[in-house]
N, C-alpha and C positions, 0 to 999 in steps of 0.2 A: 448490564443492559441487552434487553432484546427490540430492536424492532420487529416491530409482524409487520412493512412495508419489503417491497422491495423494488432493486433501482441499477440500474444502468448508468456504471461512474466511468471515470477514463484515471489509469494508472499510469502515472510516471515513473518513471524510476531513471537517474543519476551517478555519474561517477564511475565508481568498481561495481555498483549496484547494477547500471546498466550492463557494464560488462558479466556482471554472474549471471545474470537474467539472461542475458542474450535476446533483449530486446527494449526499444523505447520507451514502449509505451503498450498499452491493451485495451480494452473497452472492457470491462468485467459485469457483466451479470451477476448482484449479488443480492439473495433471497431475504440474508435479514440485515438490513441499509445502513451498516453500520463497519468500522473501523476491523472487531471483530468477522465481522461477516467476509469484508476483503480480505483478512488474512485466509479463514476458514477457505474462501474459491480458490485463491493459489495455489493453497494445498494442493487442489486437484488438478493445478494447469503448470505445474512448475516443479522443475526436478529438487530434490532435496539440499543437494548444495546452494544451489539459489535461496531455495528457503533456509537455510543458516545465514545467507551471509544480509535476507531481508531482516533479520532478526540478533544480526548482531549488533553487538556492545556500541552505543554510540548512531545507532543507525536511528533518525528521528524522521517521524512521520507529520506533515500537511498535508492541511481542506482547504482545496483553493486560496493557496498560497500560503495559509499561516501556519505556522508551525502548530501542532495540537500535543496534547496529554491524555491520555484514557481512549474511552472509547465510545466515541465521539458520532449521532447518526446524523446517517447521509442523504442527500438528496436525489432524485435523477440526473445528472449533466452534472454534477459535484466532481470535482476531479481530488484526486489522490496521489499525493507523492512522495515516494520514498527517496531521501538523503543521507550520505553515507556521511559517516562522522568527517568533523571538518579537523584539518593540523594550519597549524602555524607555526612564524619560526618568524 
């Protein structure tokens, strides 16, 4: 999927991902307003270790507080959140 529009979105990181990235959140201007566009833009601003953490097994992505699968389109002002794997016991 490829979107022809750009958007500024809020990107948030939680738990161990926040520690790996070193940020709680950032505003990101993405040319391709979709999840793959966010990931591509993050690749230009984060270090390799942070990117590995964000693509780790069990990491979930939410858009506007809804867990998504796949490459959804984004609108200006949307919130994209990266959630670490959850363990229970």
